[in-house]
C-alpha positions in Angstrom: 7.1 14.0 5.7 10.0 12.4 3.9 12.3 13.6 1.2 10.6 14.6 -2.1 13.5 13.3 -4.1 12.4 11.9 -7.4 13.0 8.2 -7.6 12.9 6.3 -10.8 15.0 4.0 -13.0 14.7 4.2 -16.8 18.1 3.0 -18.1 19.5 -0.2 -19.1 22.4 -0.4 -16.7 21.9 0.3 -13.0 25.1 2.2 -12.7 24.6 5.9 -11.7 26.0 8.4 -14.2 26.2 12.1 -13.8 23.9 13.8 -16.4 25.2 17.0 -17.9 23.6 20.1 -19.4 20.1 20.3 -20.5 19.5 16.6 -20.8 20.5 16.2 -17.2 17.6 18.5 -16.2 14.9 16.7 -18.2 14.2 13.7 -15.8 14.2 15.7 -12.5 12.0 18.4 -14.1 9.6 15.8 -15.6 9.2 14.1 -12.2 8.8 17.4 -10.4 6.0 18.4 -12.8 4.3 15.0 -12.3 4.4 15.3 -8.5 3.5 19.0 -8.3 0.7 18.5 -10.7 -0.7 15.7 -8.6 -0.4 17.9 -5.5 -2.2 20.7 -7.3 -5.1 18.3 -8.2 -5.3 17.2 -4.5 -5.4 20.8 -3.3 -8.2 21.7 -5.8 -10.2 18.6 -4.8 -9.8 19.4 -1.1 -10.9 23.0 -1.5 -13.8 22.0 -3.7 -15.0 19.4 -1.1 -14.5 22.0 1.7 -16.6 24.5 -0.1 -19.4 22.4 -1.4 -19.9 19.6 1.1 -21.2 20.7 4.5 -19.3 19.2 7.4 -16.2 18.2 5.4 -13.8 20.6 7.0 -14.8 20.0 10.6 -12.2 18.8 13.0 -14.2 15.6 13.8 -14.4 14.8 10.1 -10.7 15.5 9.5 -9.8 13.0 12.3 -12.2 10.5 10.8 -10.7 11.0 7.4 -7.2 10.4 8.7 -8.3 7.3 10.5 -10.2 6.0 7.4 -7.1 6.0 5.2 -4.9 4.1 7.7 -5.5 0.7 6.0 -4.9 1.9 2.5 -2.0 4.2 3.5 -0.1 1.6 5.4 -0.4 -1.1 2.7 0.3 1.4 -0.1 3.9 1.9 1.2 4.9 -1.7 0.6 2.6 -2.0 -2.5 4.7 0.8 -3.8 7.8 -1.4 -3.6 6.0 -4.3 -5.1 4.8 -2.3 -8.1 8.2 -0.5 -8.4 9.7 -4.0 -8.7 7.4 -4.6 -11.7 5.2 -7.0 -9.8 1.7 -6.8 -8.2 0.1 -8.3 -5.1 -3.6 -9.1 -5.1 -3.6 -11.1 -1.9 -3.1 -8.2 0.6 -6.8 -8.0 1.5 -7.0 -11.7 2.2 -3.8 -11.5 4.2 -5.2 -8.7 6.3 -8.3 -10.8 7.1 -6.2 -13.9 7.8 -3.8 -12.1 10.1 -6.8 -10.6 12.1 -8.3 -14.0 12.5 -5.0 -15.6 13.7 -4.4 -12.7 16.1 -7.9 -13.0 17.6 -7.7 -16.8 18.0 -4.2 -16.8 19.5 -5.0 -13.9 21.8 -8.1 -15.5 23.1 -6.6 -18.9 23.5 -3.4 -17.7 25.3 -4.7 -14.7 27.1 -1.6 -12.8 25.9 -1.9 -9.7 23.7 1.7 -9.8 22.8 1.6 -13.4 21.6 -1.6 -12.7 19.7 -0.1 -9.7 17.9 3.0 -11.5 17.0 1.0 -14.5 15.7 -1.0 -12.2 13.4 2.1 -10.4 12.1 4.0 -13.7 11.6 1.0 -15.1 9.7 1.0 -12.1 7.4 4.7 -12.3 6.9 4.5 -16.0 6.1 2.0 -15.4 3.3 4.2 -12.6 1.9 7.3 -14.8 1.9 5.4 -17.7 0.3 4.2 -15.4 -2.5 7.8 -14.2 -3.0 9.1 -17.7 -3.1 6.5 -18.9 -5.7 7.2 -15.8 -7.9 11.0 -15.7 -7.6 11.9 -19.4 -7.5 9.3 -20.8 -10.0 9.0 -17.7 -12.2 5.3 -17.6 -12.0 3.6 -14.3 -13.0 2.9 -12.3 -9.9 -0.7 -11.5 -11.1 -1.5 -15.2 -11.3 0.4 -16.2 -8.2 -1.2 -13.6 -5.9 -4.6 -14.1 -7.4 -4.3 -17.8 -6.4 -3.0 -16.7 -3.0 -5.9 -14.3 -2.6 -8.3 -17.2 -2.9 -6.5 -19.8 -0.7 -5.5 -17.3 2.0 -9.2 -16.1 2.3 -10.1 -19.8 2.5 -7.6 -20.3 5.3 -9.2 -17.4 7.1 -12.6 -19.1 6.9 -11.2 -22.5 7.9 -9.3 -21.1 10.8 -12.2 -19.2 12.1 -14.8 -21.9 11.5 -16.5 -19.7 8.9 -17.5 -17.1 11.4 -16.1 -14.0 13.2 -13.9 -14.8 16.2 -14.7 -12.7 19.3 -11.8 -11.4 21.3 -12.1 -11.9 25.1 -8.9 -10.1 26.2 -9.7 -6.4 27.0 -6.1 -5.3 26.5 -6.2 -6.2 22.8 -8.8 -3.5 22.2 -6.3 -0.8 23.3 -4.2 -1.4 20.2 -6.8 0.3 18.0 -7.9 3.0 20.4 -4.6 4.0 22.1 -3.6 7.6 21.2 -0.6 9.8 21.4 -0.6 13.6 20.7 -4.2 13.2 19.6 -3.6 10.5 17.0 -4.4 6.8 17.4 -2.0 4.0 17.0 -3.3 3.0 13.5 -2.6 6.6 12.3 0.9 6.6 13.8 1.5 3.2 12.2 0.6 4.7 8.8 2.9 7.7 9.4 5.8 5.5 10.4 5.3 3.4 7.3 5.4 6.6 5.1 8.6 7.7 6.7 10.4 4.3 6.9 9.6 3.1 3.4 10.1 6.6 2.0 13.7 6.5 3.4 14.1 2.9 2.2 13.1 3.9 -1.4 15.1 7.1 -1.6 18.2 6.6 0.6 19.2 3.0 0.6 20.9 0.6 -1.8 17.9 -1.7 -1.3 15.5 0.9 -2.7 17.8 1.6 -5.7 18.0 -2.1 -6.4 14.2 -2.3 -6.3 13.9 0.5 -8.9 16.7 -0.9 -11.0 15.1 -4.3 -11.1 11.7 -2.9 -12.0 13.4 -0.8 -14.8 15.4 -3.7 -16.2 15.7 -6.9 -14.2 18.3 -8.5 -16.6 20.6 -5.5 -16.3 20.2 -5.4 -12.6 21.0 -9.1 -12.3 24.1 -8.6 -14.5 25.1 -5.7 -12.2 25.1 -8.0 -9.2 21.6 -7.6 -7.8 20.2 -10.8 -6.4 16.8 -10.4 -8.0 15.3 -13.5 -6.5 16.2 -12.6 -3.0 15.0 -9.0 -3.6 11.6 -10.2 -4.7 11.2 -12.5 -1.7 12.1 -9.7 0.7 9.8 -7.2 -0.9 6.8 -9.6 -0.8 7.8 -10.5 2.7 7.6 -6.9 3.8 4.2 -6.6 2.1 3.0 -9.5 4.1 4.4 -8.2 7.4 2.7 -4.8 6.9 -0.5 -6.6 5.9 -0.2 -8.6 9.2 0.2 -5.4 11.2 -2.8 -3.8 9.5 -4.9 -7.0 10.1 -4.0 -7.0 13.8 -4.9 -3.3 14.2 -8.2 -3.8 12.3 -9.1 -6.7 14.5 -8.5 -4.6 17.5 -10.7 -1.8 16.2 -13.5 -4.2 15.4 -13.1 -6.2 18.5 -13.1 -9.5 16.5 -11.3 -11.4 13.8 -13.5 -11.4 10.8 -12.7 -13.6 7.7 -15.1 -11.4 5.6 -13.3 -8.1 6.2 -11.3 -6.0 3.7 -13.0 -7.3 0.6 -11.7 -5.3 -2.4 -9.0 -3.5 -0.4 -6.3 -4.6 -2.7 -7.8 -2.6 -5.6 -8.0 0.6 -3.5 -4.4 0.2 -2.5 -3.2 -0.3 -6.1 -5.4 2.6 -7.2 -3.8 4.9 -4.7 -0.3 3.8 -5.8 -0.9 4.2 -9.5 -2.7 7.5 -8.9 0.4 8.6 -7.0 2.6 8.0 -10.0 3.9 4.5 -9.3 4.4 2.9 -12.7 2.7 -0.5 -13.3 5.5 -1.5 -15.5 8.0 -0.9 -12.7 11.0 1.2 -12.1 9.3 4.5 -11.1 7.9 5.4 -7.7 7.9 8.4 -5.3 6.7 8.3 -1.7 5.3 11.8 -2.0 3.1 10.7 -4.9 1.8 7.7 -2.9 0.9 9.9 0.0 -1.0 12.2 -2.2 -2.7 9.3 -4.0 -3.8 7.9 -0.7 -5.2 11.3 0.4 -7.1 11.7 -2.9 -8.7 8.3 -2.5 -9.6 9.0 1.2 -11.1 12.4 0.4 -13.3 10.9 -2.4 -14.5 8.1 -0.1 -15.1 10.5 2.7 -17.1 12.8 0.5 -19.3 10.0 -0.7 -20.0 9.0 2.8 -21.0 12.5 3.8 -23.3 12.8 0.8 -24.8 9.4 1.7 -24.0 8.0 -1.8 -25.4 4.5 -2.1 -22.8 1.7 -1.9 -23.4 0.5 -5.4 -22.6 4.0 -6.8 -19.5 4.1 -4.7 -18.3 0.9 -6.5 -18.7 2.8 -9.8 -16.7 5.7 -8.6 -13.9 3.6 -7.2 -13.8 1.6 -10.5 -13.7 4.9 -12.5 -10.8 6.1 -10.3 -8.8 2.9 -10.9 -9.4 3.1 -14.7 -8.4 6.8 -14.8 -5.3 6.0 -12.8 -4.3 3.3 -15.2 -4.9 5.5 -18.2 -2.9 8.3 -16.5 -0.1 5.8 -16.0 -0.2 4.7 -19.6 -0.1 8.3 -20.8 3.0 9.0 -18.6 4.7 6.0 -20.0 4.1 7.1 -23.5 5.4 10.6 -22.7 8.4 9.1 -21.0 9.3 7.0 -24.0 9.0 10.0 -26.4 11.2 12.1 -24.1 
């Protein structure tokens, strides 16, 4: 899908050096083992589900599985950058709901699908930039800042919609969620484009290297000339823009802007990233790992749906996956420090 190049930053100075001999092979080999091990886990899980769960491997279910991971998959690509920066964003689910409400209201009031779509995306981007400004300019911990944003943005969604779902009266808006090309709908193509674009950004651009360098050691990155404040604002802005796009597409699929939607989505997105090898401490991320993490989360959720697992048990499973992902991340950090 994109390059599988290992991407991480562990040193104190963000100046690339050429490793020599056996020591130069340790880091690439370690990252390869991490990624290939995760892929092996996914393949084993997929085979087990195909064998033991009736209907899992049908074409219809595979299409449904792909569509079901579009929200998590699209958001995970920018959450990957946020986590690689050493930060976290808990407001993405609220931003998705708010963007959907804004898109529904603007589309209905103006009769223009384009203006409505742009309104939703701009609303999401504004939330992201605001988060970045609060975190970068005032030095507030991102966990606290985005936790507060999660509450007031959800509140804005309720206030803007009058506390109820906003029906969309322009038929053309519904085509966004149902339009297809080569058998894949627009939300699926959006997710695939996000995988490719942000994979390239992470692996092949100075911007991506600066993100990883800042997550590995922000002081050293700053001394090396990286504008850390501006970098954080841009990354959180990108997170908001993608959340805005996801909110618009979700509103199109639902046919309304619902302020109650996407509850708990932020935890699923973070779980997929951490499960895919993105370090919570920052400085380490691979797009391949994120893709596999998203697929694992999607397969587990899909399997529980096919087995008619009650919703409250699904919460237990998702919580267990998040806990295991964090424990796995901690284990890898300990191993990396010993190496």
